[in-house]
C-alpha positions as CSV (number, residue, x, y, z in Angstrom):
1,X,0.0,0.0,0.0
2,X,2.8,2.4,0.9
3,X,4.7,1.6,-2.4
4,X,1.5,2.3,-4.4
5,X,1.0,5.6,-2.5
6,X,4.6,6.6,-3.3
7,X,4.2,5.8,-7.0
8,X,0.9,7.8,-7.2
9,X,2.6,10.8,-5.5
10,X,5.6,10.6,-7.8
11,X,3.4,10.3,-10.9
12,X,1.3,13.3,-9.7
13,X,4.5,15.3,-9.1
14,X,5.8,14.3,-12.6
15,X,2.6,15.3,-14.3
16,X,2.5,18.6,-12.4
17,X,6.1,19.4,-13.4
18,X,5.5,18.4,-17.0
19,X,2.5,20.7,-17.1
20,X,4.5,23.6,-15.6
21,X,7.5,23.0,-18.0
22,X,7.8,24.4,-21.5
23,X,9.6,22.0,-23.9
24,X,11.4,23.1,-27.0
25,X,13.9,21.7,-29.5
26,X,16.5,23.0,-31.9
27,X,19.0,21.3,-34.1
28,X,21.4,21.3,-37.0
29,X,21.5,18.7,-39.8
30,X,24.3,18.8,-42.2
31,X,25.9,16.7,-45.0
32,X,29.4,17.4,-46.2
33,X,31.6,16.3,-49.1
34,X,35.4,16.5,-49.3
35,X,38.0,15.8,-52.0
36,X,41.6,16.5,-51.1
37,X,45.2,15.3,-51.1
38,X,48.0,15.5,-48.4
39,X,51.4,17.1,-48.3
40,X,54.1,15.1,-50.2
41,X,55.1,14.1,-53.7
42,X,52.5,12.5,-55.9
43,X,50.0,12.3,-53.0
44,X,46.8,10.5,-54.0
45,X,43.4,12.0,-54.0
46,X,41.0,11.2,-51.1
47,X,37.2,11.7,-50.9
48,X,34.3,11.0,-48.7
49,X,30.8,12.2,-47.6
50,X,29.6,12.4,-44.0
51,X,26.4,13.5,-42.3
52,X,25.6,14.7,-38.7
53,X,22.5,15.6,-36.8
54,X,22.9,17.6,-33.5
55,X,19.7,18.1,-31.5
56,X,19.1,20.0,-28.3
57,X,16.1,19.4,-26.1
58,X,15.3,22.2,-23.6
59,X,12.9,21.9,-20.7
60,X,12.3,25.3,-19.2
61,X,10.3,25.7,-16.0
62,X,10.7,29.5,-16.2
63,X,13.3,32.0,-17.3
64,X,15.3,31.1,-14.2
65,X,15.4,27.4,-14.6
66,X,16.0,25.1,-17.5
67,X,17.5,21.7,-18.3
68,X,19.3,21.0,-21.6
69,X,20.2,17.7,-23.3
70,X,22.1,17.9,-26.6
71,X,22.6,14.6,-28.5
72,X,24.6,14.0,-31.6
73,X,24.4,11.4,-34.4
74,X,27.6,11.4,-36.5
75,X,29.7,12.3,-38.1
76,X,28.5,9.2,-40.1
77,X,30.8,8.5,-43.0
78,X,28.9,7.1,-45.9
79,X,29.9,3.5,-46.6
80,X,31.9,3.1,-43.3
81,X,30.7,0.3,-41.1
82,X,32.5,1.8,-38.1
83,X,30.2,4.8,-38.1
84,X,27.0,3.1,-39.2
85,X,27.1,4.5,-42.7
86,X,27.3,1.1,-44.5
87,X,24.4,-1.0,-45.7
88,X,21.4,-1.0,-43.3
89,X,22.8,2.2,-41.6
90,X,22.2,0.7,-38.2
91,X,25.5,1.4,-36.4
92,X,25.6,2.7,-32.8
93,X,26.6,6.3,-33.4
94,X,24.7,8.4,-30.8
95,X,26.5,10.4,-28.2
96,X,25.7,13.0,-25.6
97,X,27.3,16.4,-26.1
98,X,25.6,18.4,-23.4
99,X,23.5,17.5,-20.4
100,X,23.3,20.4,-17.9
101,X,21.0,22.3,-15.5
102,X,21.0,26.1,-15.6
103,X,19.3,28.2,-13.0
104,X,19.4,31.5,-11.3
105,X,20.1,31.2,-7.6
106,X,17.4,33.0,-5.5
107,X,18.4,36.2,-3.6
108,X,21.9,36.3,-5.2
109,X,21.2,36.5,-8.9
110,X,24.1,34.0,-9.6
111,X,23.7,32.1,-12.8
112,X,24.7,28.5,-12.2
113,X,25.3,25.8,-14.9
114,X,26.0,22.3,-13.7
115,X,26.8,19.3,-16.0
116,X,28.2,18.6,-19.4
117,X,28.6,21.9,-21.2
118,X,30.8,24.0,-23.5
119,X,33.5,26.6,-22.9
120,X,35.3,28.7,-25.5
121,X,37.8,31.4,-24.8
122,X,37.6,34.6,-26.8
123,X,39.1,33.2,-30.0
124,X,39.2,29.5,-29.0
125,X,43.0,29.6,-29.2
126,X,43.4,27.6,-25.9
127,X,40.0,25.9,-25.3
128,X,36.9,25.4,-27.3
129,X,35.5,22.1,-26.0
130,X,32.6,20.3,-24.2
131,X,33.4,19.2,-20.7
132,X,32.0,18.4,-17.3
133,X,31.9,21.5,-15.0
134,X,30.3,23.7,-12.4
135,X,30.2,27.3,-13.8
136,X,29.0,30.4,-11.9
137,X,28.3,33.8,-13.3
138,X,27.1,37.1,-11.9
139,X,26.3,40.3,-13.7
140,X,27.4,43.6,-12.1
141,X,27.2,47.2,-13.3
142,X,30.8,47.0,-14.5
143,X,30.4,43.7,-16.3
144,X,30.1,39.9,-15.8
145,X,32.3,37.8,-13.5
146,X,32.5,34.1,-14.1
147,X,34.2,31.4,-12.1
148,X,34.0,27.6,-11.9
149,X,35.8,24.3,-12.1
150,X,35.8,21.4,-14.5
151,X,37.1,17.9,-14.9
152,X,39.2,16.6,-17.7
153,X,40.2,13.3,-16.2
154,X,39.1,11.4,-13.0
155,X,41.7,9.1,-11.5
156,X,40.8,5.6,-10.3
157,X,41.8,6.0,-6.7
158,X,41.2,8.5,-3.9
159,X,44.7,9.9,-4.3
160,X,45.3,13.2,-5.9
161,X,45.7,12.1,-9.5
162,X,42.9,14.0,-11.3
163,X,43.2,16.5,-14.2
164,X,41.2,19.6,-13.2
165,X,40.4,23.0,-14.6
166,X,39.7,26.2,-12.7
167,X,38.3,29.4,-14.3
168,X,38.1,33.1,-13.2
169,X,36.9,35.4,-16.0
170,X,35.7,38.9,-16.5
171,X,33.7,40.2,-19.4
172,X,33.1,43.9,-19.9
173,X,31.7,46.0,-22.7
174,X,35.0,46.4,-24.6
175,X,37.5,44.6,-22.4
176,X,37.7,41.2,-20.9
177,X,40.2,38.8,-19.3
178,X,39.9,35.0,-19.1
179,X,42.1,33.0,-16.7
180,X,42.4,29.2,-16.7
181,X,44.3,27.0,-14.4
182,X,45.0,23.4,-15.3
183,X,46.2,21.2,-12.4
184,X,47.5,17.6,-12.9
185,X,49.4,15.0,-11.0
186,X,48.6,16.3,-7.6
187,X,49.9,19.8,-8.4
188,X,53.2,18.6,-9.7
189,X,52.1,19.7,-13.2
190,X,50.1,22.8,-13.8
191,X,49.5,25.4,-16.5
192,X,48.0,28.9,-16.2
193,X,46.7,30.9,-19.1
194,X,46.2,34.7,-18.7
195,X,44.1,36.0,-21.7
196,X,43.1,39.7,-21.8
197,X,41.4,41.0,-24.9
198,X,40.1,44.4,-26.1
199,X,37.4,45.0,-28.7
200,X,36.8,48.4,-30.2
201,X,34.4,49.5,-32.9
202,X,34.8,52.6,-35.0
203,X,32.0,53.0,-37.5
204,X,32.2,50.0,-39.8
205,X,35.6,48.8,-38.4
206,X,36.1,46.4,-35.5
207,X,39.5,46.0,-33.9
208,X,39.9,42.8,-31.8
209,X,43.2,42.3,-29.9
210,X,43.9,39.3,-27.7
211,X,47.1,38.5,-25.8
212,X,47.8,35.2,-24.1
213,X,50.5,34.3,-21.6
214,X,50.9,30.6,-20.7
215,X,53.0,29.9,-17.5
216,X,53.6,26.3,-16.6
217,X,55.6,24.3,-14.1
218,X,56.2,20.5,-14.4
219,X,58.0,18.4,-11.9
220,X,59.4,15.2,-13.5
221,X,60.3,12.2,-11.4
222,X,60.8,8.5,-12.3
223,X,63.1,5.7,-11.4
224,X,65.8,6.7,-13.9
225,X,66.2,10.4,-12.9
226,X,66.1,12.7,-10.0
227,X,63.3,15.2,-9.6
228,X,63.5,18.0,-12.2
229,X,61.4,21.0,-12.6
230,X,60.7,22.6,-16.0
231,X,59.1,26.0,-16.3
232,X,57.3,27.3,-19.3
233,X,56.5,30.8,-20.6
234,X,54.6,30.6,-23.8
235,X,52.8,33.6,-25.2
236,X,50.8,34.7,-28.2
237,X,49.1,37.8,-29.7
238,X,46.1,37.7,-32.0
239,X,44.9,40.8,-33.9
240,X,41.8,40.9,-36.0
241,X,40.5,43.8,-38.0
242,X,37.0,43.5,-39.6
243,X,35.1,45.8,-42.0
244,X,31.5,45.2,-42.6
245,X,29.1,47.3,-44.6
246,X,28.2,46.6,-48.3
247,X,30.8,43.8,-48.2
248,X,33.0,42.2,-45.6
249,X,36.8,42.3,-45.2
250,X,38.9,40.7,-42.5
251,X,42.6,40.8,-41.7
252,X,44.2,38.7,-39.0
253,X,47.7,38.4,-37.6
254,X,48.6,35.6,-35.2
255,X,51.9,35.4,-33.5
256,X,52.6,32.5,-31.1
257,X,55.9,31.7,-29.4
258,X,57.9,28.6,-30.2
259,X,60.8,26.7,-28.4
260,X,64.1,25.7,-29.9
261,X,64.6,22.9,-27.4
262,X,68.1,24.1,-26.3
263,X,67.2,24.8,-22.6
264,X,66.3,21.7,-20.7
265,X,64.9,23.6,-17.7
266,X,62.9,26.4,-19.4
267,X,60.7,26.4,-22.4
268,X,58.5,28.8,-24.3
269,X,55.9,26.5,-25.8
270,X,52.4,27.7,-26.4
271,X,50.3,25.0,-24.8
272,X,46.6,24.5,-25.4
273,X,43.8,22.4,-23.7
274,X,41.7,21.7,-26.8
275,X,41.6,24.6,-29.2
276,X,38.9,25.2,-31.8
277,X,40.1,28.2,-33.6
278,X,38.7,29.5,-36.9
279,X,41.0,31.6,-39.1
280,X,39.1,31.5,-42.4
281,X,41.3,29.0,-44.2
282,X,40.4,25.5,-45.3
283,X,43.7,23.7,-45.4
284,X,45.8,25.7,-42.8
285,X,42.7,26.1,-40.6
286,X,39.1,25.1,-40.1
287,X,36.6,26.1,-42.7
288,X,33.2,24.9,-43.8
289,X,34.6,21.3,-43.4
290,X,36.2,21.4,-40.0
291,X,37.0,17.7,-40.3
292,X,39.7,18.5,-42.8
293,X,42.6,20.5,-41.5
294,X,45.3,19.1,-43.7
295,X,48.0,21.6,-42.7
296,X,46.6,22.9,-39.4
297,X,48.6,21.7,-36.4
298,X,47.1,24.0,-33.7
299,X,48.0,27.7,-33.1
300,X,51.4,26.7,-31.8
301,X,52.4,24.3,-34.6
302,X,53.5,21.8,-32.0
303,X,56.4,23.7,-30.4
304,X,57.6,25.7,-33.4
305,X,55.2,28.7,-32.9
306,X,53.4,30.6,-35.6
307,X,53.5,33.9,-37.5
308,X,50.4,33.9,-39.8
309,X,48.9,36.7,-41.9
310,X,45.3,36.0,-43.2
311,X,43.0,38.0,-45.4
312,X,39.3,37.1,-45.8
313,X,36.5,38.7,-47.9
314,X,32.8,38.2,-48.5
315,X,30.8,39.9,-51.3
316,X,27.0,39.6,-51.8
317,X,26.3,38.8,-55.5
318,X,22.6,39.0,-54.7
319,X,20.5,38.8,-51.6
320,X,20.7,35.0,-51.1
321,X,24.2,34.4,-52.7
322,X,27.6,35.4,-51.4
323,X,31.1,35.1,-52.9
324,X,33.8,34.3,-50.3
325,X,37.6,34.3,-50.5
326,X,40.6,33.9,-48.3
327,X,44.4,34.2,-48.5
328,X,47.0,33.1,-46.0
329,X,50.7,33.4,-45.6
330,X,51.9,31.0,-42.9
331,X,55.2,30.7,-41.0
332,X,56.6,29.1,-37.9
333,X,58.8,31.0,-35.4
334,X,61.4,28.3,-34.8
335,X,63.1,26.4,-37.6
336,X,62.2,22.9,-38.5
337,X,64.7,20.0,-39.2
338,X,65.3,21.6,-42.6
339,X,66.2,24.9,-41.0
340,X,63.1,26.5,-42.6
341,X,60.3,28.7,-41.1
342,X,58.1,29.4,-44.1
343,X,55.2,27.0,-44.4
344,X,53.7,28.4,-47.6
345,X,50.6,30.2,-48.8
346,X,47.0,29.3,-49.3
347,X,44.2,30.8,-51.5
348,X,40.5,29.9,-51.1
349,X,37.4,30.7,-53.2
350,X,33.8,29.7,-52.5
351,X,30.1,30.6,-52.4
352,X,27.4,30.5,-49.8
353,X,23.9,30.1,-51.2
354,X,21.0,30.6,-48.8
355,X,18.4,28.3,-50.4
356,X,15.9,29.1,-47.7
357,X,16.3,31.2,-44.5
358,X,17.4,28.2,-42.4
359,X,18.9,26.1,-45.3
360,X,22.4,27.0,-46.7
361,X,24.7,25.4,-49.3
362,X,28.4,26.1,-49.1
363,X,31.1,25.2,-51.7
364,X,34.8,26.1,-51.4
365,X,37.9,25.3,-53.3
366,X,41.3,25.7,-51.5
367,X,44.8,25.6,-53.0
368,X,47.9,25.6,-50.8
369,X,51.4,26.3,-52.2
370,X,53.7,24.7,-49.6
371,X,57.4,25.7,-49.2
372,X,59.2,22.8,-50.8
373,X,62.2,23.3,-48.6
374,X,60.0,23.1,-45.5
375,X,58.1,20.0,-46.6
376,X,60.8,18.1,-48.5
377,X,59.7,18.8,-52.0
378,X,55.9,18.6,-51.4
379,X,53.6,19.1,-54.3
380,X,50.7,21.6,-54.1
381,X,47.8,20.6,-51.8
382,X,44.2,21.1,-52.7
383,X,40.7,20.6,-51.2
384,X,37.2,20.9,-52.7
385,X,34.5,20.7,-50.0
386,X,30.8,21.3,-49.8
387,X,28.2,21.5,-47.0
388,X,24.4,21.6,-47.0
389,X,23.1,22.6,-43.6
390,X,19.7,23.0,-42.1
391,X,19.3,24.9,-38.8
392,X,15.9,24.5,-37.1
């Protein structure tokens, strides 16, 4: 009798909450094609098609309380059994991207997000990833303050062996600063990123300047060597200038420090957590097909650093059709094994057709001219990619 009463009460409560909750969905469905080759001599041509559906389910009790679940199917490569894209298309390919609770704490006005969520720094040069976290934010007259902690890796034992992240960020009208601490191996390994940025708009021009300093300390110990401590001081500067009126122009300079490996106790490597930076290029960056970054090795190029100059443009041919172009001149800061720093150049040309308001078709051709001395006599690299995408 008691169990039946409990079940009735739970069912009544569930029906009440369902009645008081507003449910909504949104999603993105896309299919992409890619044809490309790799760096090297006489590199063969590769091609494939993939599809992905990403859906978000939102249950909102009020403006101050909501639950979000985002699920993803794909990327499913056509004809690949491992992704469920072969005959019968019945592979297990569903994953959870987000699952979090967001609410405003009464009396304090603190915005709290708990669960699997996403964080991106100002230009996603250090982190642009989904992860598990507690994040807190509070709006003041002078701007928004955000702090929180997240988990990258949970150790198997109760000892201090986790990989944790800690955040303390400030977002103002034109100025902001993001600070991330990564702590590993019981504090024997840690990295700190200080990332101030400044955005200024003057009529149709926008200036966006971000600086990053990465301090790290790593204590090394094993049975073959005594304890050693390595310190790191990597840094980077990213300047973007954008013009938008009848057409769009963008110019970007990215400088990131590298390390020559000569000092065994001090380095200047630009470390990242999981970057997701877009620079407008297809081959030496992430473009409409972010699964193909044939020449992109992160903003730091491993430990060699970067000095990149990128020009992008967008011109409306008519209301629903745009012509897009990009050009990049790419370099490392430190020399590679061939004593070279110039990676090469890339030129892109494409279109964006808005078939309907939520349905777009993108097509881009990219051509990279690598420095033969850097890549050991590599031929030219090319990519032809398309994407049809429906946002709903």
